C-alpha positions, 0 to 999 in steps of 0.5 A: 830169547824168543820174541815175547819172552820176559827180559831182565828188567821184567824179571825183576817185577817177579822176584820171590813172591809171598804167594803164587796163584796158579791157573789150572787148564793150559798152565798146570795141565795140558788139555789143549788137544782134549779141548780141541777135540771136544769143541770140534765135535760141537762144530762138526755136529752143526756143520761148522768149520772145525778149528786147527790147533793154531787156529783155536789158540788165536780165537780162544778167550774169556768169557767162553760165551764170546769165544763160542760166538766167534767160532759160530756157535749160537750161544743165544739160540741154544743157551750157554748152559746147554753148549757147556753141558755138551762140551763137558760131556765130550771133555770130561771122559778124557780129562783123567788122561791128561798130564801135567806140562813138563816142568810143572812138578819141578816148579811146584817144588821150587816154590815150595822150597822157597817158602811161597804159598801156592793156590789155584784159581780156575774157570773150571767147576770147583768140584771137578777142579779139586778132583783132578788136582788129587788125581794128578797127585799135586793137591798137596802143594796148594793151600786152597783151590778156587773154581767156579760154581758152574760149567760156563767158563766166565770170569774168575775175577770174583773168585780171585777176590774171594781167594785174596780175602779168604787167604789173607794175600797181599796182592803187592807180594803175589804172582798169578801164573796163567796162559791167557790174557784173561789171567793177565786181566785178573792179576791186574784187577787184583793188583798183583803181578802176572807171568804168562806161559806160552804153551797153553790156550793162547798163542805167544803173539796174543800174550805178548800184548797183555803187558806182562812177561811171557815165559816158555814154561812154568819151570822158567817162571819158577826159576825167575821168581825164586831167583835161581 
C-alpha cells in the first residue's frame, strides 16, 4: 500500500456510517485541469508565473483568498469578488465537459446499497452545484446538496453545521469524503470521521498530515466503509 494510504487500523474508524457527506470538486467531479487552465489565464493576464499541475496541488487550499495571495494575485487591490468572477468566467464554460472520477458511480451505488444516506457539501455556489449534479446524472443519490451563496470559495463549515442540523445527522455515525485538508478540518469541527482521496486538488503528501486515512479513489473509500 502506498505511503499515506489508509491502514487496517484506520479503516475500522470508517465502517458502515449512517450518513456520507461528499465534497464535490476534486472528489466527485474531475475538474482539476479546468481549474488549472482558468487560474493560469488569470496569472498570464498579470504576467505572473503559471502553475504546473503538481505545483497547483501543492499550493491550493481554503480559504481561496489565501491561496490566491500565495500565487501572487492581489486580493486586496482587486477584490476577491472581482477575482472570483474572472475565474468563473473562464471556468464555467468548461464545467459541463468535466466527468466524474472513475469509480465514483460505483461508490455512490455501493453506499446506496448499504442503506447509507448521502449528501453533498461544497464550496461551489449552490445553484451551480445543483445544476452540475443534475447534468452528471447523480443528483438522485443525494438527500440534499449544500453549497455557498457566493463564488468566493471560503469555508464551508457553517453550511456543514446547517446540513447536520437540517438532515438530523449524527456526527458520530457520519463520514465526510473529500480531497483537501479543509475537508478534514470541517469533518473534525463537525465531530465526524473523514476519508480523503488523493486524486483531487491537493497532493497525497499534504493530505497525509491531515490526520485521516487517505485513499486512491472514492471507490476504495466505499469498499472500506461498506466492509466489502
